[in-house]
C-alpha positions as CSV (number, residue, x, y, z in Angstrom):
1,X,6.8,36.0,35.4
2,X,3.1,35.9,36.2
3,X,2.3,33.8,33.2
4,X,4.9,31.3,34.2
5,X,3.4,31.0,37.6
6,X,-0.1,30.4,36.1
7,X,1.3,27.7,33.8
8,X,2.9,26.0,36.8
9,X,-0.3,26.2,38.8
10,X,-2.3,24.7,35.9
11,X,0.1,21.8,35.4
12,X,0.1,21.2,39.2
13,X,-3.7,21.2,39.3
14,X,-3.9,18.8,36.3
15,X,-1.1,16.4,37.5
16,X,-3.5,13.9,39.2
17,X,-5.6,13.7,36.0
18,X,-2.5,13.3,33.8
19,X,-1.2,10.4,36.1
20,X,-4.7,8.9,36.0
21,X,-4.8,9.2,32.2
22,X,-1.4,7.5,31.9
23,X,-2.7,4.7,34.2
24,X,-5.8,4.3,32.0
25,X,-3.7,4.0,28.9
26,X,-1.4,1.4,30.5
27,X,-4.5,-0.7,31.4
28,X,-5.6,-0.6,27.8
29,X,-2.1,-1.5,26.6
30,X,-2.0,-4.5,28.9
31,X,-5.5,-5.6,27.8
32,X,-4.5,-5.2,24.1
33,X,-1.3,-7.3,24.7
34,X,-3.2,-10.0,26.4
35,X,-5.8,-10.2,23.6
36,X,-3.1,-10.2,20.9
37,X,-1.0,-12.9,22.6
38,X,-4.0,-15.1,23.3
39,X,-5.3,-14.8,19.7
40,X,-2.2,-15.8,18.0
41,X,1.5,-16.5,18.7
42,X,4.1,-15.0,16.4
43,X,6.4,-17.9,17.4
44,X,3.9,-20.5,16.0
45,X,3.6,-18.6,12.7
46,X,7.3,-18.2,12.2
47,X,8.3,-21.8,13.2
48,X,5.4,-23.6,11.4
49,X,6.1,-23.9,7.7
50,X,2.7,-25.4,7.0
51,X,0.8,-22.5,8.5
52,X,-2.6,-22.1,6.8
53,X,-3.9,-18.9,5.2
54,X,-6.6,-18.7,7.9
55,X,-3.9,-18.6,10.6
56,X,-2.3,-15.7,8.7
57,X,-5.6,-13.9,8.7
58,X,-6.1,-14.6,12.4
59,X,-2.6,-13.1,13.0
60,X,-3.4,-10.0,11.0
61,X,-6.8,-9.5,12.7
62,X,-5.2,-9.9,16.1
63,X,-2.8,-7.1,15.4
64,X,-5.6,-4.9,14.0
65,X,-7.6,-5.4,17.2
66,X,-4.5,-4.6,19.2
67,X,-4.1,-1.2,17.5
68,X,-7.8,-0.4,17.8
69,X,-7.7,-1.1,21.6
70,X,-4.7,1.2,21.8
71,X,-6.4,4.0,20.0
72,X,-9.5,3.7,22.2
73,X,-7.3,3.8,25.3
74,X,-5.5,6.9,23.9
75,X,-8.9,8.6,23.3
76,X,-10.1,7.8,26.9
77,X,-6.8,9.0,28.3
78,X,-7.0,12.3,26.4
79,X,-10.6,12.8,27.3
80,X,-9.8,12.2,31.0
81,X,-7.2,15.0,31.0
82,X,-9.9,17.4,29.8
83,X,-9.7,17.7,26.0
84,X,-12.9,18.2,24.1
85,X,-14.1,15.0,22.5
86,X,-15.6,16.7,19.4
87,X,-12.1,18.0,18.5
88,X,-10.6,14.6,19.0
89,X,-13.2,12.9,16.9
90,X,-12.8,15.5,14.2
91,X,-9.1,15.1,14.1
92,X,-9.4,11.2,13.9
93,X,-12.0,11.4,11.2
94,X,-9.9,13.7,9.1
95,X,-6.9,11.5,9.7
96,X,-8.9,8.4,8.8
97,X,-10.2,9.9,5.6
98,X,-6.7,11.0,4.5
99,X,-5.3,7.6,5.4
100,X,-8.0,5.8,3.6
101,X,-7.5,7.8,0.4
102,X,-3.7,7.4,0.6
103,X,-3.9,3.7,1.2
104,X,-6.7,2.8,-1.2
105,X,-4.5,0.3,-3.2
106,X,-3.1,-1.3,0.0
107,X,-6.6,-1.7,1.5
108,X,-7.8,-3.2,-1.8
109,X,-5.0,-5.8,-1.7
110,X,-5.7,-6.6,2.0
111,X,-9.4,-7.1,1.3
112,X,-8.6,-9.2,-1.8
113,X,-6.2,-11.3,0.3
114,X,-8.9,-12.0,2.9
115,X,-11.4,-13.0,0.2
116,X,-8.8,-15.3,-1.5
117,X,-8.1,-16.9,1.9
118,X,-11.7,-17.3,2.8
119,X,-12.6,-18.9,-0.5
120,X,-9.4,-21.0,-0.4
121,X,-8.7,-20.4,-4.1
122,X,-5.2,-21.8,-3.9
123,X,-2.5,-22.9,-1.4
124,X,1.2,-22.7,-1.1
125,X,2.7,-25.2,-3.6
126,X,-0.3,-25.0,-6.1
127,X,0.4,-24.0,-9.7
128,X,-1.9,-21.1,-10.8
129,X,-2.5,-19.3,-14.0
130,X,-3.8,-15.7,-14.1
131,X,-5.2,-14.5,-17.4
132,X,-5.3,-10.8,-17.3
133,X,-8.5,-9.2,-18.6
134,X,-6.8,-5.9,-19.6
135,X,-4.2,-7.4,-21.9
136,X,-3.4,-10.9,-23.2
137,X,-0.6,-11.5,-20.8
138,X,-0.8,-14.7,-18.8
139,X,1.1,-15.2,-15.5
140,X,1.8,-18.8,-14.6
141,X,3.8,-20.3,-11.7
142,X,4.0,-22.1,-8.4
143,X,2.7,-20.3,-5.3
144,X,5.6,-20.0,-2.9
145,X,4.3,-17.4,-0.5
146,X,1.0,-15.7,0.3
147,X,0.1,-12.9,2.6
148,X,-2.6,-10.3,2.8
149,X,-0.9,-7.9,0.4
150,X,0.5,-10.0,-2.4
151,X,1.1,-13.6,-3.6
152,X,4.6,-14.8,-4.6
153,X,4.8,-17.2,-7.5
154,X,7.8,-18.8,-9.1
155,X,7.9,-19.1,-12.9
156,X,8.9,-22.7,-13.7
157,X,10.7,-21.7,-16.9
158,X,12.6,-18.5,-16.0
159,X,12.8,-19.3,-12.3
160,X,11.9,-15.6,-11.6
161,X,9.9,-14.9,-8.5
162,X,7.0,-12.6,-9.2
163,X,5.1,-10.6,-6.5
164,X,1.4,-10.3,-7.7
165,X,-0.9,-7.9,-5.7
166,X,-3.9,-9.8,-4.4
167,X,-6.3,-7.3,-6.1
168,X,-4.8,-8.3,-9.4
169,X,-5.5,-11.9,-8.8
170,X,-9.0,-11.2,-7.7
171,X,-9.8,-8.9,-10.6
172,X,-8.6,-11.3,-13.3
173,X,-9.3,-14.9,-14.4
174,X,-7.6,-17.3,-12.0
175,X,-7.1,-21.0,-12.8
176,X,-5.7,-23.3,-10.1
177,X,-3.9,-25.7,-12.4
178,X,-3.1,-28.1,-9.5
179,X,-6.7,-28.5,-8.4
180,X,-7.9,-28.7,-12.0
181,X,-5.6,-31.7,-12.7
182,X,-6.9,-33.4,-9.5
183,X,-10.5,-32.9,-10.5
184,X,-9.9,-34.4,-14.0
185,X,-8.4,-37.6,-12.6
C-alpha cells in the first residue's frame, strides 16, 4: 500500500510537467501542419493531372519536414517531463541505424527518384529504353507514372504495365527515345 501511495504522489507531482509537455507537443504539431499545408496542397496534386516531378518532390519533402518537426516536438516533450536526453538520443540513434539498414533499398530508390527528377531525364508520356548492364534485357515503353520509389511504363506491344525501381533506371543505360527523336529533327 505504501508503494501505491508513493506512485500516486510522484504522478501528482509530475502532472504539471506532463500537461506542459503535452502542450509543447501540440504546439509542434500545429507548426508542422502549418508548414506542410503551406508547402504543398494534396488537393492540387490529386486534381492536377499535369503535375510536374518537381511538385511531387516538393510534396514528399513537405511530408518529411512534417515528421521531423513532430519528432523534435516529441523529444522536447519527453525531456520536459524529466527523461535523460542521452538515453533518448541513444534509442533514436539505434532505431535510425536499424531503420536505415532495413530500408536501404527503399532509400536508394527515393534518392534515385530525386536525382531523376532534378535532372529531368524523362517526363510522363515519354518513351524510354533501359538497357540493363547486368544482362542483355532491354525494357522499353511509355512512362505513365512516376514517383520517388518507382517509374511505371507501359509496353507498347504487350500492353503490360511494368513498375521499375528508380535505382534500376539510374544504375543502367537510359535512353529517352522521345527526346532523342526531337533532337534529330
